[in-house]
Structure formats: structure tokens, C-alpha cells
C-alpha positions in Angstrom: 51.8 -20.1 144.9 52.0 -16.6 146.2 49.4 -14.2 147.7 49.4 -12.5 144.3 48.3 -15.7 142.7 45.5 -16.3 145.3 44.4 -12.7 144.6 44.4 -13.5 140.9 41.9 -16.3 141.6 39.6 -13.9 143.5 39.8 -11.2 140.8 39.0 -13.6 138.0 36.2 -15.2 139.9 34.6 -11.9 140.7 34.9 -10.7 137.1 33.0 -13.8 136.0 30.4 -13.3 138.6 29.9 -9.7 137.7 29.7 -10.5 134.0 27.1 -13.3 134.9 25.0 -11.2 137.2 21.9 -11.8 135.0 21.9 -15.4 136.3 21.2 -14.1 139.8 18.1 -12.2 139.0 15.1 -13.3 141.0 12.7 -13.3 138.1 8.9 -13.2 138.1 8.4 -16.4 140.0 10.3 -15.4 143.1 7.1 -15.1 145.1 5.2 -17.9 143.3 3.8 -20.7 145.6 5.4 -23.3 143.3 8.6 -21.3 142.7 12.0 -23.1 143.1 13.8 -21.4 145.9 17.0 -23.2 144.9 17.2 -21.4 141.6 16.0 -18.0 142.8 16.5 -16.9 146.4 19.4 -19.3 147.2 21.8 -18.1 144.4 20.9 -14.5 145.3 21.6 -15.0 148.9 24.9 -16.7 148.2 25.9 -13.8 146.0 25.0 -11.4 148.8 26.9 -13.4 151.4 30.1 -13.6 149.4 30.0 -9.9 148.5 29.6 -9.0 152.2 32.7 -11.2 153.0 34.8 -9.6 150.2 33.8 -6.1 151.3 34.8 -6.6 154.9 38.1 -8.3 154.0 39.2 -5.6 151.6 39.9 -1.8 151.7 37.3 0.5 150.1 39.8 1.5 147.4 40.5 -2.1 146.4 39.0 -3.1 143.0 37.7 -6.3 144.7 35.9 -4.2 147.3 34.3 -2.0 144.6 33.2 -5.0 142.5 31.7 -6.6 145.5 29.9 -3.4 146.5 28.4 -3.1 143.0 27.2 -6.7 143.1 25.8 -6.3 146.6 23.9 -3.2 145.5 22.6 -5.2 142.5 21.4 -8.0 144.8 19.7 -5.6 147.2 17.8 -4.0 144.4 16.6 -7.5 143.3 14.8 -7.7 146.6 13.2 -4.3 146.0 15.4 -3.0 148.9 14.0 -5.6 151.2 10.3 -5.2 150.4 10.2 -8.7 148.9 11.3 -10.2 152.2 8.3 -8.5 153.8 6.0 -10.1 151.2 7.6 -13.5 151.7 7.0 -13.2 155.4 3.3 -13.0 154.9 3.3 -15.8 152.3 5.5 -18.2 154.3 5.7 -17.0 157.9 7.5 -20.1 159.2 9.9 -20.5 156.3 13.5 -19.9 157.4 15.2 -19.2 154.1 13.9 -15.6 153.9 15.7 -14.8 157.2 18.8 -16.7 156.1 19.1 -14.7 152.9 18.1 -11.4 154.6 20.8 -11.8 157.3 23.5 -11.4 154.7 22.2 -8.0 153.7 21.5 -7.0 157.3 25.1 -7.7 158.2 26.1 -5.1 155.7 23.6 -2.5 157.1 21.0 -3.1 154.4 17.8 -3.5 156.4 14.0 -3.4 156.1 12.2 -2.4 159.3 8.8 -3.9 158.3 10.3 -7.3 157.6 12.4 -7.4 160.7 9.4 -6.6 162.9 7.3 -9.3 161.3 10.1 -11.8 161.5 10.8 -11.0 165.1 7.1 -11.6 165.9 7.2 -15.1 164.4 10.5 -15.9 166.0 8.9 -15.4 169.5 6.4 -18.2 168.8 6.6 -21.8 170.1 6.1 -22.9 166.5 9.3 -21.2 165.4 11.4 -22.6 168.3 10.3 -26.2 167.7 10.5 -26.3 163.9 12.2 -29.5 163.0 15.5 -28.8 161.2 18.8 -30.6 160.4 21.3 -29.5 163.0 23.5 -27.5 160.7 20.4 -25.7 159.4 19.6 -24.8 163.0 23.0 -23.2 163.3 22.3 -21.2 160.1 19.0 -19.9 161.6 20.6 -19.0 164.9 23.4 -17.1 163.1 20.8 -15.4 160.9 18.9 -14.3 164.0 22.0 -12.9 165.6 23.0 -11.0 162.4 19.4 -9.6 162.0 19.1 -8.4 165.6 16.5 -11.1 166.5 17.0 -12.9 169.9 18.4 -16.3 169.3 15.9 -19.1 170.1 18.5 -21.7 171.0 22.1 -21.9 172.1 25.0 -22.4 169.7 26.8 -25.0 171.8 23.6 -27.1 172.1 23.0 -26.9 168.3 26.7 -27.7 167.6 26.6 -30.9 169.6 23.9 -32.3 167.3 26.0 -31.8 164.2 28.3 -34.3 162.5 31.3 -32.1 163.1 30.3 -31.4 166.7 30.5 -35.1 167.4 34.2 -35.2 166.3 33.5 -38.4 164.2 35.9 -41.0 163.0 37.8 -39.1 160.2 37.3 -42.0 157.7 33.6 -41.4 157.8 34.0 -38.2 155.9 32.2 -38.1 152.6 30.7 -35.5 150.3 27.5 -34.8 152.2 29.4 -34.7 155.5 31.9 -32.3 153.9 29.3 -29.8 152.9 27.7 -30.1 156.3 30.9 -29.4 158.2 31.8 -26.4 156.1 28.6 -24.7 156.8 28.8 -25.5 160.5 32.1 -23.7 160.5 30.7 -20.8 158.5 27.9 -20.3 161.0 30.0 -20.6 164.1 32.6 -18.2 162.8 30.1 -15.8 161.1 31.5 -16.7 157.7 35.2 -16.5 158.7 34.9 -13.2 160.7 35.4 -14.8 164.1 37.8 -17.8 164.0 37.6 -17.9 167.8 34.0 -19.0 167.4 35.2 -22.5 166.9 35.5 -24.5 170.2 39.2 -25.6 170.7 38.3 -29.3 170.3 36.7 -28.7 166.9 39.5 -26.4 165.8 42.1 -29.0 166.7 40.2 -31.8 165.1 39.9 -29.8 161.8 43.6 -28.8 161.9 44.5 -32.5 161.9 42.0 -33.8 159.4 41.2 -30.9 157.0 44.4 -31.3 155.0 43.8 -35.0 154.0 40.2 -34.3 153.3 41.1 -31.4 151.1 43.7 -33.3 149.3 41.3 -36.1 148.5 38.6 -33.7 147.2 41.1 -31.9 145.0 42.4 -35.1 143.6 38.8 -36.1 142.7 38.1 -32.8 141.0 35.5 -31.8 143.6 36.3 -28.1 143.1 33.2 -26.7 144.8 33.7 -28.6 148.0 37.5 -27.9 147.8 36.8 -24.2 147.7 34.5 -24.5 150.8 37.2 -26.5 152.6 39.8 -23.8 151.8 37.4 -21.3 153.3 37.2 -23.4 156.4 41.0 -23.6 156.5 41.1 -19.8 156.4 38.5 -19.7 159.2 40.5 -21.7 161.7 42.2 -20.0 164.7 45.5 -21.4 163.4 46.0 -22.0 159.7 47.1 -25.4 158.3 50.7 -25.8 157.1 51.7 -23.2 154.5 52.7 -26.0 152.1 49.2 -27.5 152.3 47.6 -24.2 151.3 50.2 -23.6 148.6 49.6 -27.0 147.0 45.8 -26.6 147.2 45.7 -23.1 145.7 48.0 -24.2 142.9 45.7 -27.0 142.0 42.5 -24.9 142.3 44.0 -22.2 140.1 44.8 -24.8 137.4 41.1 -25.8 137.4 39.8 -22.2 137.0 38.8 -21.4 133.4 40.3 -18.5 131.5 37.1 -16.5 132.0 37.3 -16.9 135.8 34.7 -19.6 136.2 35.4 -22.6 138.5 33.3 -25.7 137.7 31.7 -27.5 140.5 33.3 -30.8 139.5 35.9 -31.7 137.0 36.2 -34.7 134.6 37.8 -37.8 136.0 39.4 -40.3 133.7 36.5 -40.1 131.2 34.0 -41.3 133.9 32.6 -37.9 134.7 32.2 -34.8 132.5 32.7 -31.3 133.9 29.5 -29.4 134.4 29.5 -26.1 132.7 27.1 -23.1 132.3 25.9 -20.8 135.0 24.2 -23.5 137.1 27.3 -25.7 137.0 29.7 -22.9 137.9 28.1 -20.1 139.9 28.4 -21.6 143.3 31.9 -22.9 143.0 33.1 -19.6 141.5 31.5 -17.7 144.4 33.2 -20.1 146.9 36.5 -19.6 145.1 36.3 -15.8 145.6 35.2 -16.3 149.2 38.0 -18.7 150.1 40.6 -16.5 148.3 39.7 -13.3 150.2 39.6 -15.1 153.5 43.0 -16.7 152.8 44.5 -13.4 151.7 43.3 -11.7 154.9 45.0 -14.4 157.0 48.3 -14.7 155.2 48.7 -11.0 154.8 47.8 -10.5 158.5 48.4 -12.8 161.4 48.2 -16.0 159.7 51.1 -17.9 158.3 50.4 -21.6 159.0 52.8 -24.0 160.4 53.1 -27.3 162.2 53.5 -27.2 165.9 56.4 -29.0 167.5 55.8 -32.7 167.7 53.2 -32.8 164.9 53.6 -34.5 161.6 51.7 -34.5 158.3 49.2 -37.2 158.0 50.0 -40.3 155.9 48.2 -40.7 152.6 46.7 -44.0 153.8 44.6 -41.9 156.2 42.9 -40.0 153.4 39.2 -40.8 153.1 37.0 -41.1 150.0 34.9 -38.0 149.3 32.3 -39.8 147.2 30.1 -41.3 149.8 26.3 -41.3 149.6 24.3 -38.1 149.8 24.3 -34.6 148.3 25.4 -31.2 149.4 23.1 -29.4 151.8 
């Protein structure tokens, strides 16, 4: 599979996202006390983050850049140019998700002074510093503080040590929930692929060894959403995996992409599992396909052809773990 083919995945995915933008609208319940953040703010924040990544990985004259800019503008207007974040800050002052969503916009220069002042005030409290969070979520908050110009309340190395990936666990303990956790740890440490050197050498080496078999297993099981995230991790490593690994993975992912550009979160497996369709079953995996594709293009067109170092060998199939352990994506 060539760079042209990878770009084709990105173009088709962004076309579907653009045509499906109505699904990302916040709606009237975005500020409701009983509103579902996972169906309102979360999709919008994910849209904004992917658009930011596409924009910074492409030239202004590139159609991908223009589409991402249009979608980012759409997402920003959904927040009333940041005013809704200010309202959320008053309604839920110690909730972290408003800052995590806002940080994507802030990284693109879209800012709301009133929200940032209010968020910075809360971030100086003891209550904010001792809020109990899963370790990978703590990294998300730290990176969001950094991107929003708020002093970080904890250190990245300390937070990393408490994560599954930071512990360099036995590779056979990888399963679906761990997969989603490790991908987001990498995204936060590298600022969504912008700074591959943000990964400590020990973590980068560990991932270079074990990411290929994990990716292969997820692709074989039709875990397209997690496969896209793992491909984004691959493109965020200081040194890319073998070119043959990437070529095989992108060929299989492209075959799973629908003609309209959508990528289902999971595919059918031997009649035991049906593919999930519709906006809810495709939007995240389609966003991740676009994200992984532009990161990959930036590396293979720039510094990054992969390659096995002298003395290293591909891992045997027997070492490949099962992705279907207990748990759900974070």
C-alpha cells in the first residue's frame, strides 16, 4: 500500500465526517444537569482534536487542510465560540471534561479568556490537585492544562508511572481495555503525535517490539477502531515500525472502509458478531482513521521510513495476545 492509498483513506474518512457533521451538534441538552456528555461534548471534542491534527500535518492549500479547517470552525461555533465552556465552568467547576475538550481548540488558537481565567482559578485549588482519576485520565488533564496555558498540577513522569503502559507490563496481558488506555497515554505524552520524543526511551522501545503483534491481532479480530488508534500510536513513535507492518495494516484497514468513507468500530466475525453501523457505530473509528492516516503520511513523507534494526527480528505469531479481554474502552 502506497502513501497515495493511505491518503485515500484520510480523504474518504474526512468526506464522511464532513457529510455527517450534524451528528456532532451539541443540541439543547449540552448544559443540562442530566445530559449525556458521551453523546454531546465527547464527540465534538474528538472532532476538534482530529481536525487540529489534520491541519497541523497538512499544508494550507491541501484539500484535507481546508476540510479540517471548515469542520474545526463548525465545532467552535457549536460552543458559541467558547462561551459554553464558561457556562460549564460555573455549572461543574471541578469537572475535567470541559478543559479536555477546550484544550483542542486552544491548541489551534481558538480561545475564550473568561473560561481560561475561571478554569485557572479552580486549577489552583487543592480540590483540583487531589481529584481522584484513572492514571491515563490524569495525563489527559495535564496535557490539557499545558495546551491551555494553565500551570500543570502534577508531573508527567509521575503520572506515567501509574499507568498500565508506564509499568511495561507482560505483553500477553494486553487486552481491549488496556489497548485503549495505552493509546491515549501515548497521545497525551506526544501531544497527539506532535512530539514523538515525548515518549521515554524505555516506553518507545517496548512499543516498537510489541505494537506490531497487538495491531495484527486487533486487525484479525475486526477491531477497526482500536486498530486505527494503534496505527496512530505507530506513527507517534520516535522510530516507526517495519514498513511491511504498516503496509499490511493499512491494506487491511482500507479494505474495511465503506465506499462512503465510514469505518465501523468493529467488523463481523464468523457470524458471531455483527458490524455496528450508523453514526454512533462509525464516527469515532472514522475520525481515528483520518487521524492515523495523516500522522502516517507525515512520517513516511518526511523522516520516517520504518525498518528493523540490526539484530532484531519480527515477533512470532505465538506471541500475539488476544484483544478481547474484559473491560471497555476508556
